[in-house]
C-alpha positions, 0 to 999 in steps of 0.5 A: 231707195235709201237717202243718206244725209250728212248734216254738218254745222253749216252744210247739208249733204246727201246722196241716194243709196241704191243697190249698195252704191252711193250716188252723186252727192249734193249739198246746200247751206242750212245754217243761217238760212230759211228752212224752206231753202234746204227743204226745197233742195231735199224735196227736189230729189224727186222719188220718195225714199223708203228710208232716211238715215242721217249723220247729224252733228247740227244739233237736236233742234235741227234734227227735230226740224228735219224729222218733222219735215221728213214725216210730213213730206215722205211719211218716213221717220229718219234714223239718227245713228250714233258712234259705237264701240266698234264697227267694220274693223274700227275700235273707238277710243272714246270712254263714252263711244256715243260722245264721238261725233258721228261724222268723225266715226263714219269718216274713220270707218270709210277711210279704214275700209279703203286703207287697212293701214295707219291713217289720218282722217281729217274734216275741214269744215266749220271745225277742223277735226283730226282722227288717227287710226293705227295699223290694227284699226284702233282709233288713237284719238284726235283733235278739234280746232276752229276751222279756217273760217272761224279762225278768220272771224275770231281775228276780225271780232277780237281785233280792230286793226286787223279787221279794218285792214282786212276789209280794204281789199280782197285776199291777195297772195304770193305763193302760200303767203298773204301780201295784204292783210286779208290774204295774210289772215286767210293763208295764216288760217289755212297754213295753221291747219295744214301744219297741224295735220302734217305734224299729227301724221308724223306723230302717228307714223312714229308710233306706228312705225309705218307710213300713214295715208291721209284722208281729207274731207269738208268744204275747205279740204282742197285749200288745206290739202294744197298746203300740206307737205304729203299726198292727200286723198280728198274724199268729199263724200267720206261721211256718206260712204261710211254711212253706207258701209255701216248700213250694209253691215247692219252697224247703223 
């Protein structure tokens, strides 16, 4: 059994890969908690994996902790793949391919495998990332902005009146708009990200001359998708699927 791990900035997500099939995914917070919490969750998978492959954007220090724990617990040295120049029909636009976040790369590969058409691949996590692929599988670049939580926290830290008012009541909304300060901050962040994704899709479709599919993953994906003006395909395990595809083709 191969254990696939998606190590994001805040959450650790994992799934078993057996017989070429990705099993149900599970997640746990790893940022800001004691290591025993995420280690205990991983240990609960039961059977010892023969291989551990990690899509890591949580940093070198976390990778070291995970590597040491895996060696001690399972006697398995994890693999940490990086983005390449091309894989499974997708060509990386970055001058230094390895500088592209591995989560973005794997998400694009999984989305392209499904669509084989112009697409937007977005991840709504701690950061909100967007990547575009044209009809030939060429990565056309993307953008990175703070995620909804970071937007809210920035307002709370950098203002006094907004922060104080937002603490008085839980968020309240009427449709898509907030009707108290906490609700206005919450919906403002979500609407900003939804509008960014909508605008970016329009730009891709104009250049590609074709309708684009939209793939969205990440913890805040359902809230962002609900505010977009076009159909969205929500795929919670998109990175893990991309990792499995790369392993099957020997590209990771």
